[in-house]
Backbone as a ProteinNet text record, in pm:
[ID]
protein_1_A
[PRIMARY]
MNGLGRPLIIMGLLLVAVGLAISFAPKLPTWLGRLPGDINIKRDNFGFHFPLVTCLLISALLSFVMWLFRR
[TERTIARY]
-658.3	-564.2	-423	-406.3	-276.1	-180.8	-65.9	33.3	13.8	-67.2	-91.2	17.6	85.9	186.4	305.4	355.7	474.1	449.7	340	315.9	298.4	238.4	222.4	357.5	446.6	580.4	655.9	647.3	714.7	659.2	527.4	466.9	510.1	519.9	565.3	709	795	934.9	946.7	863.3	863.1	819.6	719.8	675.4	785.7	856.6	968.8	1077	1107.4	1209.9	1169.4	1043.7	996.1	1001.9	963.8	970.7	1112.8	1206.4	1346.8	1399.3	1358.7	1402.5	1350.9	1227.3	1170.8	1240.4	1272.6	1337.8	1479.1	1551.8	1690.6	1708.7	1601.3	1610.3	1688.8	1672.9	1751.8	1902.3	1941.9	2083.3	2149.3	2076.2	2133.4	2242	2338.6	2444.3	2387.7	2451	2399.6	2422.1	2518.1	2543	2437.6	2360.4	2256.2	2142.7	2116.5	2017.4	2079.8	2212.4	2284.7	2399.4	2379	2481.8	2485.3	2600.4	2604.2	2504.5	2421.5	2318.5	2179.6	2169.8	2039.5	1991.4	1865	1809.1	1763.5	1814.9	1779.3	1761.4	1638.4	1607.7	1552.8	1613.9	1566.9	1542.2	1423.2	1386.4	1338.9	1288.6	1245.3	1139.4	1029.7	918.3	894.4	996.5	977.1	1103.7	1084.6	1196.3	1155.8	1243.7	1216.1	1341.5	1325.3	1438.1	1394.9	1468.4	1442.8	1575.9	1593.9	1721.9	1733.7	1754.7	1757.5	1869.8	1991.3	2105	2093.1	2043.2	2023.7	1922	1813.1	1713.2	1772.9	1855.2	1919.1	2015.9	2089.6	2184.3	2111.8	2006.5	1928.7	1863.5	1811.4	1749.9	1850.5	1970.7	2074.2	2114.7	2127.3	2164	2056.8	1931.4	1822.8	1810.1	1831.3	1827.3	1936.8	2055.1	2164.9	2134.1	2078.5	2043.8	1936.1	1835.2	1730.2	1786.9	1881.4	1945.3	2021.8	2087.6	2160	2066.7	1950.7	1855.9	1790	1777.1	1711.4	1805.7	1935.1	2030.7	2027.8
931.1	822.2	863.1	986.7	1034	1035.9	974.2	973.5	863.7	764	655.8	549.4	539.9	435.4	447.8	569.1	588.8	550.1	595.1	551.4	399.9	336.1	190.7	120	170.5	111.9	129.2	247.6	272.6	182.3	166.5	77.4	-66.5	-108.8	-243.8	-265.9	-167.4	-178.2	-181	-103.5	-106.5	-242.8	-302.9	-436.6	-540	-528.5	-619.8	-600.1	-475.2	-447.4	-502.3	-486.4	-540	-692.7	-753.1	-898.8	-950.7	-882.8	-922.6	-903	-794.5	-768.8	-877.1	-918.9	-1024.5	-1157.6	-1183	-1308.8	-1319.1	-1207	-1209.1	-1162.9	-1138.9	-1091.5	-1186.4	-1318.2	-1405.1	-1399.1	-1351.1	-1347	-1212.1	-1121.8	-993	-1012.2	-922.2	-934.8	-930.5	-1002.9	-1010.2	-880.9	-798.1	-672.9	-568.1	-588.4	-493.2	-506.2	-401.7	-404.3	-418.1	-430.8	-441.4	-341	-226.7	-124.6	-49.4	12	96	210.9	231	333.9	276.3	149.6	83.7	56.5	78.4	64.5	-78.6	-141.9	-279.4	-290.4	-314.7	-325.6	-465	-535.3	-668.8	-670.4	-708.6	-725.1	-869.1	-900.6	-1037.7	-1086	-1014.2	-1056.1	-957.6	-884.1	-777.1	-760.9	-740.1	-712.2	-606.4	-509.2	-401.2	-375.7	-371.3	-344.6	-242.9	-132.1	-30.5	3.5	-35.8	-13.4	130.4	224.6	366.6	400.2	361.3	393.1	318.1	196.3	120.3	191.1	241	314.4	440.9	512.3	633.1	599.7	492.3	450.7	412.2	334.9	294.3	415.7	507.8	628.9	713.7	729.1	806.7	739.4	608.2	534.9	547.8	530.9	544.2	687.4	785.2	925.6	953.4	898.6	916.9	852.2	732.4	662.7	741.2	790.2	867.8	998.5	1059.6	1181.2	1152.8	1037.4	1001.3	982	922	897.9	1025.7	1124.7	1249.1	1346.4	1320.9	1410.4	1393.5
-2597	-2578.6	-2619.1	-2656.7	-2698.1	-2579.4	-2594.7	-2488.4	-2386	-2414.8	-2319.2	-2325.2	-2437.3	-2454.9	-2362.1	-2346	-2262.2	-2116	-2053	-1914.4	-1901.4	-2000.1	-1995.3	-2004.7	-2087.4	-2098.4	-1967.4	-1906.9	-1779.9	-1670.6	-1665.3	-1564.5	-1588.1	-1713.6	-1744.8	-1701.8	-1726.9	-1684.6	-1532.5	-1464.4	-1317.6	-1265.4	-1328.3	-1287.3	-1309.2	-1420.5	-1445.6	-1339.8	-1305.7	-1205.2	-1068.6	-1031.4	-903.3	-905	-1014.4	-1026	-1014.4	-1078.1	-1067.1	-925.2	-861.6	-723.8	-629.9	-649.3	-564.4	-592.7	-718	-753.3	-697.4	-698.1	-653.6	-509.5	-436.6	-298	-207.3	-217.2	-129.1	-156.7	-273.8	-309.1	-277.1	-211.2	-174	-69.5	-66	34.6	176.2	266.3	402.9	478.8	437.5	507.9	476.8	368.8	334	434.9	507.7	614.3	751.2	755.6	882.5	887.9	825.9	823.6	956.2	989.6	1110	1095.2	1191.4	1185.6	1165.5	1128.6	1121	1263.1	1286.3	1420.6	1441.3	1546.5	1578.3	1729.9	1773.3	1915.7	1941.9	2036.2	2074.4	2224.1	2262.1	2402.6	2420.4	2536.8	2564.2	2466.3	2456.4	2369.8	2256.6	2219.9	2122.5	2038.8	1911.2	1822.7	1722.1	1700	1605.9	1523.7	1393	1303.5	1200.1	1193.2	1091	1024.6	898.7	829	777.7	867	833.3	734.6	764.4	676.9	544.3	548.2	424.5	334.7	393.2	314.7	253.8	332.5	280.1	166.8	180.8	76.9	-52.2	-40.4	-158	-222.8	-142.5	-195.3	-271.6	-215.7	-284.5	-415.2	-413.7	-534.7	-642.8	-604.7	-702.4	-753.2	-666.1	-709.6	-812.2	-788.9	-883.3	-1017.5	-1014.9	-1139.7	-1215.5	-1143.7	-1209.8	-1267	-1195.5	-1244.4	-1373.4	-1379.5	-1500.4	-1619.1	-1595.3	-1704.3	-1753.2	-1666.2	-1707.3	-1778.5	-1773.6	-1839.7	-1987.1
[MASK]
+++++++++++++++++++++++++++++++++++++++++++++++++++++++++++++++++++++++

């Protein structure tokens, strides 16, 4: 059981972060997910949306934050 505390704390913090993200999701800016480069296809009976640039932006931001914490 040695070293079990740290992973449990990290999992707890991740659960809190996910809970906060779900709680504040309706208050996110409207431009998030509608950036230039996001794929949006609308046809008569079909709609497809893939926020490619938004995913890249969020990934870069999270990578930077994780890099800051590991320094």
